[in-house]
C-alpha positions in Angstrom: 0.0 0.0 0.0 1.3 3.4 -0.9 1.4 5.7 2.1 0.4 9.3 1.6 1.3 12.2 3.9 -0.5 15.4 4.7 2.6 17.5 4.7 0.7 20.7 5.8 -0.5 18.8 8.9 2.9 17.3 9.5 4.7 20.6 9.4 2.0 22.3 11.5 2.4 19.5 14.1 6.2 20.0 14.1 5.7 23.8 14.5 3.3 23.2 17.4 5.7 20.8 19.0 8.6 23.3 18.7 6.4 26.1 20.2 5.4 23.9 23.1 9.0 22.8 23.6 10.2 26.4 23.6 7.5 27.5 26.1 7.9 24.4 28.4 9.7 25.2 31.7 13.4 24.5 31.5 15.6 23.4 34.3 14.6 24.7 37.8 16.8 27.0 39.7 16.9 28.3 43.2 17.2 31.9 42.1 16.9 33.9 38.9 19.0 37.0 38.8 18.1 39.6 36.2 21.1 41.7 35.2 24.8 41.1 34.7 26.2 44.3 36.1 27.9 44.7 39.5 24.8 44.1 41.6 23.7 41.0 39.7 27.2 39.6 39.7 27.6 40.2 43.4 24.3 38.5 44.1 25.3 35.5 42.0 28.7 35.3 43.8 27.2 35.2 47.2 24.5 32.7 46.3 27.1 30.5 44.5 29.3 30.3 47.7 26.4 28.8 49.6 25.7 26.4 46.8 22.5 27.8 45.5 21.7 27.1 41.9 21.5 30.4 40.0 20.4 31.5 36.5 21.8 34.9 35.7 20.3 36.6 32.6 22.3 39.4 31.0 20.8 41.5 28.3 24.2 43.1 27.5 23.0 46.6 28.3 24.8 48.4 31.2 24.4 51.9 32.5 28.2 52.4 32.9 29.1 50.7 29.6 29.8 54.0 27.8 32.4 55.1 30.4 36.1 54.5 29.7 36.9 53.3 33.2 35.0 52.7 36.5 36.4 54.4 39.6 36.2 54.4 43.4 35.9 50.6 43.5 38.6 49.4 45.9 40.7 46.8 44.2 39.3 47.5 40.8 39.9 51.3 40.4 40.3 52.6 36.9 39.2 49.2 35.4 37.3 49.0 32.1 33.7 47.9 33.0 33.7 45.0 30.5 37.0 43.7 32.0 35.5 43.9 35.5 32.4 41.9 34.4 34.6 39.3 32.6 36.8 38.8 35.7 33.7 38.6 37.9 32.1 35.9 35.7 35.3 33.9 35.8 35.5 34.0 39.5 31.9 33.1 40.0 32.2 30.2 37.5 34.7 28.6 39.8 31.9 27.5 42.1 30.0 25.8 39.2 26.6 27.0 40.6 25.7 29.9 38.3 24.6 29.5 34.7 25.1 32.7 32.6 22.5 33.3 29.9 23.4 36.2 27.6 19.8 36.7 26.8 17.1 39.2 27.5 14.2 38.0 29.6 11.1 39.1 27.7 8.4 38.2 30.3 8.5 37.3 34.0 5.5 35.8 35.8 4.8 34.5 39.2 2.8 31.3 39.5 2.0 29.9 43.0 5.4 29.6 44.7 7.6 29.9 41.7 8.7 32.4 39.0 8.9 31.9 35.3 11.3 33.8 33.1 10.8 33.6 29.4 13.4 34.4 26.8 13.5 33.8 23.0 15.0 30.4 23.8 12.6 29.1 26.4 11.1 29.4 29.9 13.1 29.0 33.1 11.8 28.6 36.6 13.1 29.5 40.0 11.9 29.9 43.6 13.1 33.4 44.0 14.1 36.4 41.9 16.7 39.2 42.3 16.1 42.2 40.1 19.4 43.8 39.2 17.9 45.2 36.1 19.4 48.7 36.4 18.4 52.2 35.3 18.8 54.1 32.1 19.7 57.8 31.8 16.9 59.9 30.2 19.0 62.2 28.1 17.3 65.0 26.1 17.4 64.9 22.4 20.4 67.2 22.0 22.6 66.1 19.0 26.0 64.8 20.2 25.1 64.4 23.8 24.4 60.7 23.9 27.5 59.9 21.8 29.6 61.8 24.3 27.9 60.5 27.4 30.4 58.6 29.7 33.4 60.0 27.8 33.9 63.6 29.0 30.2 64.0 29.8 29.4 62.3 33.1 26.8 62.4 35.9 28.9 61.5 39.0 31.9 63.5 40.3 33.1 60.5 42.2 33.1 58.3 39.1 34.8 60.6 36.6 35.5 64.0 38.1 39.1 63.3 39.1 40.1 62.7 35.5 38.8 66.1 34.5 40.0 68.1 37.5 41.1 71.7 37.1 39.5 71.9 33.7 36.7 74.3 32.5 33.6 72.3 33.1 30.0 72.8 32.2 26.8 71.8 34.1 24.0 70.4 32.0 20.4 70.0 33.0 17.7 72.1 34.7 18.8 75.2 36.3 17.3 74.1 39.7 19.7 71.1 39.8 22.8 73.1 39.1 23.4 74.2 42.7 24.0 70.5 43.8 26.6 70.1 41.1 28.4 73.3 42.0 28.5 72.2 45.6 30.1 68.8 44.6 32.6 70.2 42.2 33.9 73.5 43.8 36.5 74.2 45.2 38.4 70.8 45.1 37.7 69.5 41.5 36.8 72.5 39.3 36.9 76.2 39.8 35.9 77.3 36.2 32.2 76.3 36.2 29.6 77.4 33.6 26.0 76.4 33.8 24.2 75.6 30.6 20.5 75.9 31.5 19.2 75.3 28.0 16.3 77.7 28.4 15.2 76.5 31.9 15.8 79.8 33.6 12.0 80.2 34.3 10.1 81.1 37.4 9.4 77.5 38.4 13.0 76.6 38.2 14.1 79.7 40.1 11.5 78.9 42.8 12.8 75.4 43.1 16.4 76.6 43.3 15.4 79.1 46.0 13.8 76.3 48.0 17.1 74.4 48.0 19.2 77.3 49.1 18.1 81.0 49.1 21.7 82.1 49.0 22.5 80.2 45.8 23.2 83.5 44.0 25.7 84.5 46.6 27.4 81.1 46.3 27.5 81.4 42.5 29.0 84.9 42.8 31.6 83.8 45.4 32.6 80.8 43.3 32.5 82.9 40.0 29.9 80.4 38.6 28.2 81.8 35.5 25.0 80.8 33.7 24.2 80.6 30.0 20.5 80.1 29.6 20.4 80.0 25.7 18.7 77.0 24.1 21.3 74.4 23.1 21.4 73.4 19.4 24.1 70.6 19.7 27.2 69.5 21.6 30.1 68.7 19.3 33.3 66.9 20.4 36.5 68.5 19.1 38.9 66.3 21.0 38.7 62.9 22.7 40.2 62.1 26.1 40.7 58.5 24.8 43.4 59.9 22.5 44.6 62.8 24.6 45.4 61.8 28.1 48.2 61.6 30.7 48.2 58.2 32.3 50.9 59.2 34.8 48.6 61.7 36.5 45.4 60.2 35.2 44.0 63.1 33.3 41.7 63.0 30.2 41.7 66.0 27.9 38.3 66.1 26.2 37.2 69.2 24.4 33.7 70.2 23.3 31.8 73.0 21.7 28.3 73.9 22.8 26.4 75.5 19.9 23.4 77.6 20.6 20.3 78.4 18.6 21.5 81.9 17.9 24.6 80.6 16.1 27.1 81.3 18.9 29.2 78.6 20.7 31.3 78.1 23.8 34.0 75.6 24.6 34.3 73.4 27.6 36.6 70.5 28.6 34.0 68.3 30.3 30.4 68.3 31.5 28.5 67.0 34.5 24.8 66.3 33.9 21.6 66.4 36.0 19.2 64.4 34.0 16.5 62.0 35.2 16.5 58.2 35.1 14.0 55.5 34.5 13.9 51.7 34.9 16.0 50.0 32.2 13.7 46.9 32.2 9.9 46.3 32.1 10.2 43.2 34.3 9.7 45.0 37.6 6.5 46.4 36.2 5.4 43.0 34.9 5.9 41.5 38.4 3.8 44.3 39.8 6.4 45.3 42.4 5.8 48.6 44.2 7.7 51.8 43.3 8.9 54.8 45.1 8.9 57.4 42.3 10.7 55.6 39.5 12.7 53.3 41.8 11.7 49.8 43.0 10.4 50.0 46.5 12.9 48.1 48.7 12.3 49.7 52.0 11.4 46.3 53.5 14.2 44.7 55.4 16.7 42.8 53.3 15.9 44.8 50.2 12.8 42.8 49.5 10.2 44.3 47.2 6.5 44.4 47.8 6.2 41.0 46.1 7.2 38.1 48.3 10.2 36.2 46.8 11.5 39.2 44.8 14.4 41.5 45.8 15.6 44.7 44.1 19.3 45.7 44.0 21.6 48.1 42.4 20.7 51.4 40.8 17.1 50.2 40.2 16.1 50.1 43.8 15.0 52.8 46.2 18.3 53.0 48.3 18.9 56.3 46.3 22.6 55.4 45.9 23.8 54.8 42.4 27.4 53.6 42.2 29.3 50.4 41.8 30.2 49.9 45.5 26.6 50.3 46.5 25.5 47.9 43.7 27.9 45.2 44.9 26.8 45.8 48.6 23.1 45.6 47.7 23.6 42.4 45.6 25.4 40.7 48.5 22.8 41.8 51.1 19.8 40.6 49.0 21.6 37.3 48.3 22.1 36.7 52.1 18.5 37.3 52.9 17.4 35.3 49.9 19.4 32.3 50.9 18.3 32.4 54.5 14.7 32.7 53.5 15.0 29.6 51.3 16.8 27.7 54.1 14.1 28.6 56.5 11.4 27.3 54.1 13.4 24.1 53.7 13.7 23.6 57.4 9.9 24.2 57.8 9.3 21.2 55.6 11.4 18.9 57.9 8.8 18.6 60.6 7.6 20.1 63.9 4.2 21.5 64.8 2.3 23.7 62.5 2.7 26.6 64.9 6.5 26.1 64.9 6.7 26.0 61.1 4.6 29.1 60.9 6.9 30.9 63.3 9.9 29.9 61.3 8.4 31.3 58.2 7.3 34.6 59.7 8.8 37.4 57.7 10.0 39.4 60.8 11.6 36.3 62.3 13.5 35.5 59.1 14.7 39.1 58.7 15.8 39.4 62.4 17.9 36.2 62.1 19.4 37.3 58.8 20.2 40.8 60.0 22.1 39.3 62.9 24.2 37.3 60.5 24.5 40.0 57.9 25.4 42.8 60.3 22.5 45.2 59.3 24.2 48.1 61.0 26.9 48.0 58.4 24.3 48.6 55.7 22.9 51.5 57.6 26.3 53.1 58.0 27.0 52.6 54.3 23.8 54.3 53.3 24.6 57.3 55.4 28.0 57.6 53.8 26.6 57.1 50.3 24.2 60.0 50.8 27.0 62.4 52.1 
């Protein structure tokens, strides 16, 4: 008998099988870490050392990726960010507990007591989630600004100010935020400071500036800080500090021209910015975690979010500190609390009375025990220093 095949049905069946296979949960993990920057890597390191099975998803997008070097990281000062991440991965891989997926997680869902992360290659499950998904800088649409960001145009004096010390510097952003930058730069880093308000010298901005410090004009006069309120047409690089630098004294000599709508221009050696930020990932929103402003609400002890089983670390959380040391600290802290919570859940399954199991799983009890091990007072001191 001659067999005949319905090829359309056959291919349709294969396609359906492939779709089901792609969507079927993959290997289970203890923790899914979203983000491969310093906070996510720190969390993965801490969890690996207590032999927790971790899936770390790295989209390949990092807030500090544009910068030439990262600074103020003890033991890794003036290191290229990509080299830092590569070394961290190598060290974490020694423990053979973390699997690195260079993929973006498209959707994240909670189902009963587990979480499901879906990428283009499949779905992965875990008991807990640590969001190290980061922030993105909301830069205005000024031609040349984004290309220069991180290379002579920076937002943190601790991160890049030293390399541009004693140079004529510009302050970019709303006029009301300029006072904070002046206070951080003058008199130690820069004495030639020019504010480029880009048309924001309006009544609302002046009122906000007065609410910060009514003597701001006296401060500007005393420090010889000047203001140019003209609308900016573009920012053009005329020299790159990547090519012109002095490694012996660690100085980078960038040069820029700021062109204005009236056809004039001014020159500066570097800029500090005061622009807003937003969440780099939609996953926190998908998980319906609470927010404080634009940051993940992690005011609960141990950097837990408002969703049980989910932690928020690094720039994305509401600690209001955004730097590499803080990111590493927060990743470590969340990992400790996460591990102890899982261990407590596992112990509760061993036996004992229902009342005893309930007491073991009580949030406050878990956090108090973990805080004693973690040394929560260290975190409090760190936060105070980070806000100085």
